[in-house]
C-alpha positions in Angstrom: -13.6 -30.9 6.8 -13.5 -32.7 10.1 -13.3 -31.0 13.6 -9.6 -30.1 14.4 -9.0 -30.4 18.2 -7.7 -27.0 19.4 -4.1 -26.3 20.7 -2.9 -24.3 23.5 -0.3 -22.0 23.5 2.5 -22.8 25.4 2.8 -20.3 28.4 -0.4 -19.6 27.7 -3.0 -21.8 29.8 -5.7 -19.7 28.5 -5.5 -19.3 24.4 -5.9 -22.1 22.3 -6.0 -22.4 18.7 -7.4 -23.8 16.1 -5.3 -25.5 12.9 -7.3 -23.1 10.7 -6.2 -19.9 13.5 -2.6 -20.8 13.8 -2.5 -21.3 9.8 -3.7 -18.2 9.2 -1.5 -16.4 11.8 1.2 -17.8 10.5 0.7 -17.0 6.9 0.7 -13.4 7.3 3.3 -13.6 10.1 5.6 -12.1 7.9 3.9 -10.7 5.4 0.3 -8.9 4.8 -2.2 -11.2 2.7 -5.2 -9.8 0.1 -8.5 -11.6 1.7 -8.9 -13.3 -1.4 -5.9 -15.4 -2.1 -6.6 -17.0 1.8 -11.0 -17.5 0.3 -8.8 -19.4 -3.0 -10.9 -23.2 -4.0 -8.8 -26.3 -2.5 -7.9 -28.6 -5.5 -7.9 -30.7 -7.6 -8.6 -29.3 -10.1 -5.5 -27.3 -10.3 -4.9 -23.8 -11.5 -5.7 -20.9 -8.8 -6.3 -23.2 -5.3 -4.4 -22.2 -2.2 -2.3 -24.8 -2.5 -0.5 -23.2 -5.6 -0.7 -20.0 -4.0 1.2 -20.8 -0.6 3.2 -23.8 -1.8 1.8 -25.8 1.2 -2.1 -27.4 2.3 -4.8 -24.8 3.0 -6.6 -24.4 5.8 -9.2 -26.3 5.7 -12.2 -23.9 6.2 -15.0 -23.5 3.4 -15.9 -20.1 3.0 -18.7 -19.8 5.8 -16.4 -21.1 8.5 -13.7 -18.9 7.0 -15.7 -15.2 7.9 -16.2 -16.7 10.9 -12.7 -17.4 12.1 -11.6 -14.1 10.8 -14.1 -12.4 12.7 -13.1 -14.4 16.0 -9.0 -13.3 15.4 -10.6 -9.6 14.8 -12.5 -9.7 18.0 -8.9 -10.5 20.0 -7.2 -8.1 18.6 -4.7 -10.2 16.8 -5.5 -9.4 12.9 -6.7 -6.0 11.3 -9.1 -5.9 8.2 -8.9 -3.5 6.0 -9.0 -1.3 2.4 -5.8 -0.2 0.9 -6.4 2.3 -1.6 -3.6 2.2 -4.8 -3.5 6.1 -5.6 -3.9 7.4 -2.4 -1.6 4.5 -0.6 -3.9 5.0 2.7 -6.0 2.7 4.4 -9.1 2.1 5.9 -10.7 -0.2 8.6 -12.7 -3.0 6.3 -16.2 -3.5 7.8 -16.3 -6.7 10.0 -19.3 -8.0 8.8 -20.2 -11.5 7.1 -21.6 -9.6 4.1 -18.0 -7.3 3.5 -15.5 -10.3 4.2 -17.2 -12.3 1.3 -17.5 -10.0 -0.8 -13.6 -9.1 0.0 -13.4 -12.9 -1.2 -14.5 -12.0 -4.4 -12.7 -8.9 -5.4 -9.4 -10.6 -6.7 -8.8 -7.9 -9.7 -9.5 -4.4 -8.2 -7.9 -1.0 -10.2 -9.0 0.9 -7.2 -7.5 -1.1 -4.2 -7.0 -4.2 -2.0 -8.9 -5.5 0.9 -5.3 -7.6 3.0 -5.7 -8.7 6.6 -2.2 -8.2 9.0 -1.4 -9.2 12.3 -1.5 -6.9 15.3 1.4 -6.8 18.2 -0.9 -8.8 20.2 -1.6 -11.3 17.3 2.1 -11.8 16.7 2.4 -12.3 20.1 0.4 -14.9 19.9 2.1 -16.4 16.9 5.4 -16.6 18.4 3.9 -18.1 21.7 3.5 -20.9 19.6 5.8 -21.6 16.8 8.6 -19.7 19.1 10.1 -18.7 16.2 13.8 -17.7 15.3 14.5 -14.3 14.3 18.0 -14.1 14.2 17.4 -17.0 11.4 15.5 -14.8 9.6 16.4 -13.9 6.0 14.5 -11.5 4.0 15.4 -12.0 -0.1 13.9 -9.3 -2.6 13.9 -9.7 -6.3 12.2 -7.7 -8.7 8.6 -8.9 -10.0 9.1 -8.7 -13.9 12.6 -9.9 -14.0 13.8 -11.1 -17.3 15.2 -14.6 -17.5 17.8 -13.9 -19.9 19.3 -10.8 -17.9 21.0 -10.8 -14.5 18.5 -10.2 -11.3 19.1 -7.3 -9.1 18.9 -9.2 -5.3 18.6 -7.8 -2.3 18.7 -10.1 0.9 19.3 -8.8 4.0 19.8 -11.5 7.8 20.8 -10.4 10.9 24.3 -11.4 10.7 27.7 -11.9 8.4 27.3 -15.6 9.4 23.6 -16.0 8.8 23.8 -14.0 5.3 26.9 -16.2 4.0 25.2 -19.4 4.6 22.2 -18.4 2.6 24.2 -17.0 0.0 26.0 -20.1 -0.1 23.0 -21.8 -0.7 21.9 -19.4 -3.3 24.9 -20.2 -5.9 23.8 -23.7 -6.0 20.9 -22.0 -8.2 22.2 -18.7 -9.4 25.1 -17.9 -11.0 26.4 -14.4 -9.3 27.9 -11.8 -11.5 31.3 -11.6 -10.3 32.2 -8.5 -8.4 28.6 -7.7 -8.0 28.0 -8.2 -4.2 27.9 -4.8 -2.1 27.6 -5.4 1.6 26.9 -2.6 4.1 25.4 -2.6 7.8 21.8 -2.3 8.8 20.2 -0.7 11.6 16.9 0.0 10.3 16.0 -3.3 8.9 12.1 -4.4 9.5 11.9 -8.2 8.4 8.6 -8.4 10.7 6.4 -5.4 9.8 4.4 -5.9 13.2 7.5 -5.7 15.5 10.0 -2.9 15.7 13.1 -2.5 13.2 16.4 -4.5 14.3 19.9 -4.5 13.3 21.2 -6.3 10.2 23.5 -6.9 7.1 22.4 -6.3 4.0 23.9 -7.7 0.2 23.1 -6.6 -3.3 23.8 -8.7 -6.1 23.4 -9.5 -9.3 22.8 -12.8 -10.3 20.8 -15.4 -13.3 19.3 -18.7 -12.1 20.9 -21.7 -13.2 19.0 -23.9 -15.7 17.1 -27.1 -13.8 20.0 -29.2 -14.9 22.3 -27.1 -13.2 20.9 -26.4 -9.9 21.2 -28.1 -7.0 19.0 -29.0 -4.0 17.7 -27.6 -1.9 19.4 -24.2 -2.5 17.6 -21.4 -0.6 13.9 -22.8 -0.4 15.0 -24.9 2.9 17.5 -21.7 4.4 14.2 -19.5 4.3 12.4 -22.4 6.7 15.2 -22.2 9.6 13.6 -19.5 10.8 10.6 -21.5 12.2 10.6 -25.4 13.0 6.8 -25.1 12.9 6.3 -23.0 9.7 4.7 -25.6 8.0 
């Protein structure tokens, strides 16, 4: 990969990010990520690639450079590396050695636990300084992973206010058929759309919907709506 010039973080002259560093901060801005996912190979050939996992270009780093980059972010206090134990729902710090991180890259399927990384509040602040996200435009949309394509999915959608929620629901109806009478709205005071930030107020809608066929679906639907919160989301 060609060398990428450092990028200064606006309002913070002493902090600079490489493109790969920003990629790693951005991808973990709203979700904790398994280390094996970010170590997936670049395609082609296709099948289990990092582009397919994230629906975008990858960070472009070979494994040894990825290890060093994670170690650098860890030393700066911007990320946390840990192993999460499935049986106990407890976690413990992951050793920051190159050998331990490289081994975690290879543990894709492990019945006992997962090695993950997440942003710290400090790392989140660095991400915000560069990306300038508008969290008032962020929408959380959750549905079951084991949904049956022939049965309605139960969706839980939360936004900062009713206007933003209605915009998203309008886009959702372009790609899904909402079951009449299934929508239930409620105010939330404990919504935490970003794990490294404190909870905030929001408005929730629970509903049942069936995905339309590709012939019936209208684009861009919710995919574009989910990008509105961050212009530099990539």
